[in-house]
PALORO-930177 format. One record per residue (C-alpha): chain; residue in three letters; x, y, z. Coordinates in pm, 1 decimal. Example, Ala and Ser with C-alpha at 12.3 -4.5 7.8 and 13.67 -1.06 7.14 Angstrom:
residues 2
<ch=A | aa=ALA | xx=1230.0 | yy=-450.0 | zz=780.0>
<ch=A | aa=SER | xx=1367.0 | yy=-106.0 | zz=714.0>
//
This chain:
residues 235
<ch=A | aa=MET | xx=-4473.8 | yy=2900.2 | zz=3760.9>
<ch=A | aa=LEU | xx=-4347.5 | yy=2817.5 | zz=3419.0>
<ch=A | aa=ALA | xx=-4151.4 | yy=2496.2 | zz=3373.0>
<ch=A | aa=PHE | xx=-3873.9 | yy=2479.5 | zz=3117.1>
<ch=A | aa=ALA | xx=-3734.1 | yy=2154.9 | zz=2982.1>
<ch=A | aa=ALA | xx=-3358.4 | yy=2133.1 | zz=2956.3>
<ch=A | aa=VAL | xx=-3241.3 | yy=2131.4 | zz=2595.5>
<ch=A | aa=PRO | xx=-2928.0 | yy=1923.3 | zz=2542.8>
<ch=A | aa=VAL | xx=-2642.9 | yy=2103.8 | zz=2375.7>
<ch=A | aa=GLN | xx=-2532.8 | yy=1920.6 | zz=2064.2>
<ch=A | aa=ALA | xx=-2158.5 | yy=1869.8 | zz=2050.6>
<ch=A | aa=ASN | xx=-1971.5 | yy=1998.4 | zz=1750.8>
<ch=A | aa=TYR | xx=-1919.6 | yy=1733.6 | zz=1484.6>
<ch=A | aa=ALA | xx=-1565.8 | yy=1637.4 | zz=1379.1>
<ch=A | aa=SER | xx=-1419.0 | yy=1341.7 | zz=1195.2>
<ch=A | aa=VAL | xx=-1100.1 | yy=1205.8 | zz=1038.2>
<ch=A | aa=THR | xx=-1101.2 | yy=953.9 | zz=751.8>
<ch=A | aa=GLY | xx=-840.2 | yy=805.4 | zz=520.5>
<ch=A | aa=PRO | xx=-664.2 | yy=484.4 | zz=412.9>
<ch=A | aa=MET | xx=-629.5 | yy=206.2 | zz=668.6>
<ch=A | aa=THR | xx=-325.7 | yy=32.2 | zz=514.1>
<ch=A | aa=LEU | xx=-30.7 | yy=208.4 | zz=347.6>
<ch=A | aa=GLY | xx=320.3 | yy=121.7 | zz=236.6>
<ch=A | aa=VAL | xx=624.4 | yy=249.6 | zz=422.8>
<ch=A | aa=GLY | xx=730.6 | yy=598.8 | zz=319.6>
<ch=A | aa=THR | xx=422.2 | yy=661.4 | zz=107.2>
<ch=A | aa=THR | xx=219.2 | yy=983.2 | zz=111.0>
<ch=A | aa=ALA | xx=-159.8 | yy=966.0 | zz=124.9>
<ch=A | aa=GLU | xx=-452.6 | yy=1201.2 | zz=158.0>
<ch=A | aa=PHE | xx=-666.9 | yy=1216.4 | zz=472.2>
<ch=A | aa=THR | xx=-988.6 | yy=1414.5 | zz=515.8>
<ch=A | aa=LEU | xx=-1072.9 | yy=1631.0 | zz=816.4>
<ch=A | aa=GLU | xx=-1435.1 | yy=1736.9 | zz=850.1>
<ch=A | aa=VAL | xx=-1653.7 | yy=1958.2 | zz=1069.5>
<ch=A | aa=ASP | xx=-2006.8 | yy=2086.6 | zz=1022.0>
<ch=A | aa=SER | xx=-2050.3 | yy=2318.3 | zz=724.9>
<ch=A | aa=GLY | xx=-2079.0 | yy=2676.3 | zz=843.3>
<ch=A | aa=VAL | xx=-1864.0 | yy=2614.3 | zz=1148.9>
<ch=A | aa=THR | xx=-1502.1 | yy=2728.7 | zz=1140.2>
<ch=A | aa=ALA | xx=-1267.6 | yy=2520.2 | zz=1352.0>
<ch=A | aa=THR | xx=-895.7 | yy=2527.3 | zz=1419.3>
<ch=A | aa=TYR | xx=-708.4 | yy=2197.7 | zz=1410.7>
<ch=A | aa=THR | xx=-369.0 | yy=2046.7 | zz=1483.4>
<ch=A | aa=ALA | xx=-274.2 | yy=1711.3 | zz=1330.1>
<ch=A | aa=SER | xx=17.0 | yy=1476.0 | zz=1392.7>
<ch=A | aa=LEU | xx=105.3 | yy=1114.4 | zz=1319.1>
<ch=A | aa=ARG | xx=186.0 | yy=920.0 | zz=1637.1>
<ch=A | aa=ASP | xx=351.1 | yy=584.8 | zz=1707.4>
<ch=A | aa=SER | xx=269.5 | yy=339.6 | zz=1987.2>
<ch=A | aa=ASN | xx=476.5 | yy=552.6 | zz=2228.1>
<ch=A | aa=ASN | xx=274.1 | yy=861.9 | zz=2133.7>
<ch=A | aa=GLN | xx=580.0 | yy=1011.5 | zz=1965.4>
<ch=A | aa=SER | xx=534.9 | yy=1225.5 | zz=1656.5>
<ch=A | aa=VAL | xx=659.9 | yy=1046.6 | zz=1342.4>
<ch=A | aa=GLY | xx=633.3 | yy=1083.5 | zz=966.7>
<ch=A | aa=GLN | xx=533.3 | yy=1414.2 | zz=816.7>
<ch=A | aa=VAL | xx=199.5 | yy=1598.0 | zz=809.9>
<ch=A | aa=ASP | xx=159.9 | yy=1873.6 | zz=552.8>
<ch=A | aa=SER | xx=-64.9 | yy=2153.3 | zz=684.5>
<ch=A | aa=GLY | xx=-46.4 | yy=2008.5 | zz=1033.8>
<ch=A | aa=TYR | xx=-208.7 | yy=2323.6 | zz=1171.9>
<ch=A | aa=GLY | xx=-483.2 | yy=2536.8 | zz=1024.2>
<ch=A | aa=GLN | xx=-850.5 | yy=2617.9 | zz=994.8>
<ch=A | aa=LEU | xx=-1134.1 | yy=2445.6 | zz=814.9>
<ch=A | aa=ASN | xx=-1499.5 | yy=2503.0 | zz=742.8>
<ch=A | aa=GLY | xx=-1665.0 | yy=2182.8 | zz=624.0>
<ch=A | aa=SER | xx=-1395.5 | yy=1945.3 | zz=498.7>
<ch=A | aa=LYS | xx=-1025.3 | yy=1974.3 | zz=423.0>
<ch=A | aa=ALA | xx=-773.0 | yy=1728.1 | zz=279.4>
<ch=A | aa=ILE | xx=-421.6 | yy=1700.2 | zz=421.4>
<ch=A | aa=ASN | xx=-128.0 | yy=1491.2 | zz=301.3>
<ch=A | aa=VAL | xx=48.6 | yy=1263.6 | zz=546.4>
<ch=A | aa=THR | xx=376.0 | yy=1079.7 | zz=478.6>
<ch=A | aa=MET | xx=418.8 | yy=747.3 | zz=656.1>
<ch=A | aa=PRO | xx=739.0 | yy=655.3 | zz=842.3>
<ch=A | aa=SER | xx=998.1 | yy=416.3 | zz=698.5>
<ch=A | aa=GLN | xx=929.1 | yy=150.3 | zz=962.5>
<ch=A | aa=PRO | xx=628.3 | yy=-85.9 | zz=946.6>
<ch=A | aa=GLY | xx=385.4 | yy=-71.7 | zz=1236.6>
<ch=A | aa=SER | xx=55.8 | yy=66.1 | zz=1362.3>
<ch=A | aa=TYR | xx=23.9 | yy=443.4 | zz=1372.1>
<ch=A | aa=ARG | xx=-255.2 | yy=689.7 | zz=1437.4>
<ch=A | aa=LEU | xx=-331.7 | yy=1025.9 | zz=1288.7>
<ch=A | aa=TRP | xx=-420.0 | yy=1234.8 | zz=1595.3>
<ch=A | aa=VAL | xx=-624.6 | yy=1550.2 | zz=1536.8>
<ch=A | aa=VAL | xx=-741.0 | yy=1810.3 | zz=1788.8>
<ch=A | aa=PHE | xx=-1032.3 | yy=2031.2 | zz=1675.8>
<ch=A | aa=SER | xx=-1097.0 | yy=2362.1 | zz=1855.9>
<ch=A | aa=PHE | xx=-1431.0 | yy=2538.6 | zz=1802.8>
<ch=A | aa=PRO | xx=-1546.2 | yy=2900.5 | zz=1851.7>
<ch=A | aa=ASP | xx=-1751.7 | yy=2800.8 | zz=2158.5>
<ch=A | aa=ASN | xx=-1423.0 | yy=2687.9 | zz=2322.8>
<ch=A | aa=SER | xx=-1516.2 | yy=2322.4 | zz=2294.4>
<ch=A | aa=ILE | xx=-1251.6 | yy=2071.8 | zz=2184.6>
<ch=A | aa=ARG | xx=-1293.4 | yy=1743.4 | zz=1999.6>
<ch=A | aa=TYR | xx=-1023.4 | yy=1475.9 | zz=1981.2>
<ch=A | aa=LYS | xx=-1023.4 | yy=1237.2 | zz=1685.9>
<ch=A | aa=ASP | xx=-781.7 | yy=977.0 | zz=1556.7>
<ch=A | aa=TRP | xx=-748.7 | yy=738.7 | zz=1262.3>
<ch=A | aa=MET | xx=-549.1 | yy=415.6 | zz=1277.9>
<ch=A | aa=VAL | xx=-312.7 | yy=329.1 | zz=991.7>
<ch=A | aa=ASN | xx=-132.1 | yy=-0.5 | zz=941.6>
<ch=A | aa=VAL | xx=201.8 | yy=71.4 | zz=768.8>
<ch=A | aa=VAL | xx=351.0 | yy=-229.8 | zz=587.5>
<ch=A | aa=GLU | xx=630.0 | yy=-330.7 | zz=352.9>
<ch=A | aa=PRO | xx=458.4 | yy=-382.8 | zz=15.8>
<ch=A | aa=TYR | xx=490.3 | yy=-695.7 | zz=-196.0>
<ch=A | aa=VAL | xx=648.8 | yy=-630.5 | zz=-535.4>
<ch=A | aa=PHE | xx=569.3 | yy=-853.0 | zz=-833.6>
<ch=A | aa=GLU | xx=767.9 | yy=-830.3 | zz=-1153.7>
<ch=A | aa=ALA | xx=754.1 | yy=-1014.8 | zz=-1485.7>
<ch=A | aa=VAL | xx=884.0 | yy=-974.2 | zz=-1839.7>
<ch=A | aa=VAL | xx=664.3 | yy=-964.8 | zz=-2150.9>
<ch=A | aa=VAL | xx=818.0 | yy=-1064.0 | zz=-2484.9>
<ch=A | aa=ASN | xx=700.7 | yy=-948.1 | zz=-2827.5>
<ch=A | aa=ASP | xx=839.1 | yy=-1171.4 | zz=-3103.9>
<ch=A | aa=GLY | xx=630.9 | yy=-997.6 | zz=-3368.6>
<ch=A | aa=GLN | xx=722.5 | yy=-723.2 | zz=-3611.1>
<ch=A | aa=ILE | xx=460.0 | yy=-478.5 | zz=-3478.4>
<ch=A | aa=ALA | xx=478.0 | yy=-288.3 | zz=-3150.0>
<ch=A | aa=MET | xx=209.6 | yy=-385.1 | zz=-2898.1>
<ch=A | aa=ASN | xx=86.5 | yy=-106.4 | zz=-2670.1>
<ch=A | aa=GLY | xx=-134.5 | yy=-128.1 | zz=-2363.7>
<ch=A | aa=VAL | xx=-82.5 | yy=-498.0 | zz=-2297.2>
<ch=A | aa=THR | xx=-249.4 | yy=-584.1 | zz=-1965.5>
<ch=A | aa=VAL | xx=-71.8 | yy=-805.2 | zz=-1713.0>
<ch=A | aa=SER | xx=-275.3 | yy=-923.6 | zz=-1413.2>
<ch=A | aa=PHE | xx=-137.6 | yy=-1049.3 | zz=-1082.0>
<ch=A | aa=LEU | xx=-329.2 | yy=-1304.9 | zz=-873.2>
<ch=A | aa=VAL | xx=-237.4 | yy=-1414.8 | zz=-521.9>
<ch=A | aa=ASP | xx=-394.5 | yy=-1739.0 | zz=-399.7>
<ch=A | aa=GLY | xx=-638.5 | yy=-1722.7 | zz=-689.7>
<ch=A | aa=ASN | xx=-756.2 | yy=-1365.4 | zz=-626.3>
<ch=A | aa=VAL | xx=-674.4 | yy=-1071.9 | zz=-855.7>
<ch=A | aa=VAL | xx=-482.3 | yy=-814.1 | zz=-652.1>
<ch=A | aa=GLY | xx=-397.4 | yy=-575.3 | zz=-934.2>
<ch=A | aa=SER | xx=-290.4 | yy=-523.9 | zz=-1292.9>
<ch=A | aa=GLU | xx=-60.7 | yy=-305.9 | zz=-1500.6>
<ch=A | aa=THR | xx=-26.9 | yy=-221.9 | zz=-1869.3>
<ch=A | aa=VAL | xx=295.8 | yy=-226.5 | zz=-2064.6>
<ch=A | aa=ASN | xx=410.2 | yy=-122.3 | zz=-2413.0>
<ch=A | aa=VAL | xx=635.0 | yy=-369.8 | zz=-2593.0>
<ch=A | aa=SER | xx=828.8 | yy=-272.3 | zz=-2902.6>
<ch=A | aa=ALA | xx=856.4 | yy=-509.2 | zz=-3198.5>
<ch=A | aa=SER | xx=1109.4 | yy=-791.6 | zz=-3150.5>
<ch=A | aa=SER | xx=1170.2 | yy=-673.5 | zz=-2795.2>
<ch=A | aa=SER | xx=1075.1 | yy=-731.1 | zz=-2432.0>
<ch=A | aa=ALA | xx=957.9 | yy=-510.8 | zz=-2145.5>
<ch=A | aa=ALA | xx=945.6 | yy=-552.9 | zz=-1769.3>
<ch=A | aa=VAL | xx=625.1 | yy=-482.1 | zz=-1579.3>
<ch=A | aa=ASN | xx=590.2 | yy=-467.0 | zz=-1202.8>
<ch=A | aa=TYR | xx=308.7 | yy=-420.9 | zz=-954.9>
<ch=A | aa=THR | xx=338.5 | yy=-303.7 | zz=-594.4>
<ch=A | aa=TRP | xx=76.1 | yy=-461.2 | zz=-369.4>
<ch=A | aa=VAL | xx=6.5 | yy=-285.3 | zz=-40.0>
<ch=A | aa=THR | xx=-180.7 | yy=-518.0 | zz=192.8>
<ch=A | aa=ALA | xx=-183.8 | yy=-651.4 | zz=545.4>
<ch=A | aa=PRO | xx=83.3 | yy=-920.2 | zz=599.4>
<ch=A | aa=LEU | xx=-3.2 | yy=-1258.4 | zz=452.1>
<ch=A | aa=SER | xx=-20.7 | yy=-1560.9 | zz=678.9>
<ch=A | aa=ASP | xx=297.5 | yy=-1764.3 | zz=720.5>
<ch=A | aa=GLY | xx=344.8 | yy=-2050.3 | zz=477.2>
<ch=A | aa=ALA | xx=306.2 | yy=-2114.8 | zz=106.8>
<ch=A | aa=HIS | xx=114.3 | yy=-1886.5 | zz=-129.0>
<ch=A | aa=THR | xx=71.5 | yy=-1879.5 | zz=-505.6>
<ch=A | aa=LEU | xx=133.7 | yy=-1597.5 | zz=-750.2>
<ch=A | aa=GLU | xx=-21.3 | yy=-1626.7 | zz=-1094.6>
<ch=A | aa=ILE | xx=71.5 | yy=-1384.0 | zz=-1370.9>
<ch=A | aa=ARG | xx=-177.6 | yy=-1355.7 | zz=-1657.4>
<ch=A | aa=LEU | xx=-117.7 | yy=-1187.1 | zz=-1989.3>
<ch=A | aa=ASP | xx=-429.5 | yy=-1041.5 | zz=-2154.5>
<ch=A | aa=SER | xx=-330.0 | yy=-1065.3 | zz=-2520.4>
<ch=A | aa=ASP | xx=-456.1 | yy=-1284.5 | zz=-2803.4>
<ch=A | aa=ASP | xx=-154.0 | yy=-1207.7 | zz=-3017.8>
<ch=A | aa=GLN | xx=44.2 | yy=-1527.3 | zz=-3073.2>
<ch=A | aa=PHE | xx=372.0 | yy=-1336.7 | zz=-3072.6>
<ch=A | aa=VAL | xx=318.6 | yy=-1171.4 | zz=-2732.6>
<ch=A | aa=ASN | xx=387.6 | yy=-1394.6 | zz=-2432.2>
<ch=A | aa=LEU | xx=543.4 | yy=-1401.1 | zz=-2090.5>
<ch=A | aa=TYR | xx=917.3 | yy=-1466.0 | zz=-2092.4>
<ch=A | aa=THR | xx=845.0 | yy=-1805.5 | zz=-1937.9>
<ch=A | aa=GLY | xx=623.4 | yy=-1890.2 | zz=-2236.4>
<ch=A | aa=GLY | xx=247.8 | yy=-1874.0 | zz=-2277.5>
<ch=A | aa=LYS | xx=-9.8 | yy=-1634.1 | zz=-2141.5>
<ch=A | aa=SER | xx=-5.4 | yy=-1747.8 | zz=-1778.9>
<ch=A | aa=HIS | xx=245.5 | yy=-1866.6 | zz=-1524.5>
<ch=A | aa=THR | xx=207.0 | yy=-1967.4 | zz=-1159.3>
<ch=A | aa=VAL | xx=480.4 | yy=-1981.7 | zz=-895.4>
<ch=A | aa=THR | xx=482.6 | yy=-2056.2 | zz=-523.3>
<ch=A | aa=PHE | xx=633.4 | yy=-1820.0 | zz=-268.0>
<ch=A | aa=TYR | xx=666.3 | yy=-1843.4 | zz=108.0>
<ch=A | aa=VAL | xx=602.3 | yy=-1599.9 | zz=390.4>
<ch=A | aa=GLY | xx=768.4 | yy=-1630.4 | zz=730.3>
<ch=A | aa=GLN | xx=1098.1 | yy=-1622.9 | zz=915.9>
<ch=A | aa=GLN | xx=1370.2 | yy=-1875.5 | zz=979.3>
<ch=A | aa=ASP | xx=1726.7 | yy=-1832.0 | zz=1098.7>
<ch=A | aa=TYR | xx=2001.7 | yy=-1958.0 | zz=865.9>
<ch=A | aa=GLY | xx=2308.5 | yy=-1952.8 | zz=1087.9>
<ch=A | aa=GLY | xx=2254.5 | yy=-1588.5 | zz=1180.8>
<ch=A | aa=THR | xx=2220.1 | yy=-1470.4 | zz=821.4>
<ch=A | aa=ASN | xx=1954.6 | yy=-1203.0 | zz=780.9>
<ch=A | aa=TRP | xx=1807.9 | yy=-1217.0 | zz=433.0>
<ch=A | aa=ILE | xx=1699.5 | yy=-888.8 | zz=279.1>
<ch=A | aa=MET | xx=1392.3 | yy=-1039.1 | zz=110.8>
<ch=A | aa=GLY | xx=1079.5 | yy=-1103.4 | zz=313.1>
<ch=A | aa=ILE | xx=939.9 | yy=-1393.0 | zz=111.5>
<ch=A | aa=LEU | xx=1104.9 | yy=-1659.6 | zz=-96.6>
<ch=A | aa=LEU | xx=1210.3 | yy=-1524.2 | zz=-432.6>
<ch=A | aa=ALA | xx=1011.8 | yy=-1697.5 | zz=-701.7>
<ch=A | aa=ILE | xx=1272.0 | yy=-1686.5 | zz=-977.4>
<ch=A | aa=ILE | xx=1175.7 | yy=-1839.6 | zz=-1307.9>
<ch=A | aa=ALA | xx=1379.2 | yy=-1825.9 | zz=-1629.2>
<ch=A | aa=LEU | xx=1695.0 | yy=-1672.2 | zz=-1485.6>
<ch=A | aa=GLY | xx=1514.4 | yy=-1429.0 | zz=-1258.7>
<ch=A | aa=LEU | xx=1267.1 | yy=-1275.3 | zz=-1499.0>
<ch=A | aa=VAL | xx=963.6 | yy=-1341.9 | zz=-1282.5>
<ch=A | aa=TRP | xx=1019.0 | yy=-1203.0 | zz=-934.2>
<ch=A | aa=VAL | xx=826.1 | yy=-1152.2 | zz=-614.9>
<ch=A | aa=TYR | xx=978.0 | yy=-1011.1 | zz=-299.2>
<ch=A | aa=ARG | xx=910.9 | yy=-830.6 | zz=23.8>
<ch=A | aa=LYS | xx=1153.9 | yy=-684.9 | zz=273.6>
<ch=A | aa=PRO | xx=1299.0 | yy=-674.8 | zz=537.7>
<ch=A | aa=VAL | xx=1202.9 | yy=-997.9 | zz=723.7>
<ch=A | aa=ARG | xx=1372.8 | yy=-1332.2 | zz=667.3>
<ch=A | aa=ASN | xx=1284.6 | yy=-1622.4 | zz=438.1>
<ch=A | aa=LEU | xx=1141.7 | yy=-1968.9 | zz=485.0>
<ch=A | aa=GLY | xx=1376.0 | yy=-2088.1 | zz=211.1>
<ch=A | aa=ARG | xx=1718.1 | yy=-1976.4 | zz=95.6>
<ch=A | aa=PRO | xx=1686.0 | yy=-1757.6 | zz=-216.1>
<ch=A | aa=ARG | xx=1878.4 | yy=-1838.5 | zz=-529.5>
<ch=A | aa=GLY | xx=1919.1 | yy=-1474.9 | zz=-622.4>
<ch=A | aa=ARG | xx=1815.2 | yy=-1125.1 | zz=-529.0>
<ch=A | aa=LYS | xx=1669.5 | yy=-822.3 | zz=-698.7>
<ch=A | aa=LYS | xx=1936.4 | yy=-553.1 | zz=-706.5>
<ch=A | aa=ARG | xx=1829.9 | yy=-218.4 | zz=-569.8>
//
């Protein structure tokens, strides 16, 4: 009598990958993948904690062989969401995959660069540091004898409650190009947290760091402040 060893059947491979933290209302690319040479059908949806479909998934249904990128738009409310994908294979097997996404209100940093010279300065780099760490940078063109605003949107997990520092650095050796506050660098303190001020709900989420009549700003919405702001960024 011949004896045959059982050969395990390898399950079809499937995966979902993409960003883990995104700003509210933003659209990002996620990658669906199956084994090359295998054609699978998929359905994809973004779900909230109540398993309700939210946001928008472009190409939420289709076929793929290998990998395929789909665009997903996040909802307008912060929270934890999951991209839920069901893969169906020709052998009638089904694989369920999900990818968790933390949707947050981004921090927005804004400053003004001044050019007191007679020559336009293009590609001036402005760096933004939070608690001593560089979180991003932007470039700005400043006409002669003029000024230009530059802002950076920082998408990150919520900062811990309490005081934090924002440093703005200007990467320019030109003596006529400076921050509006003067010099090549300026540091302000902002606060994260909530506190009730007689029932008033502040639009900003962290204390506005307003220097030189509001020309260096940092804000986040829509939670309340630790300290009463002296002004607000108009939307």
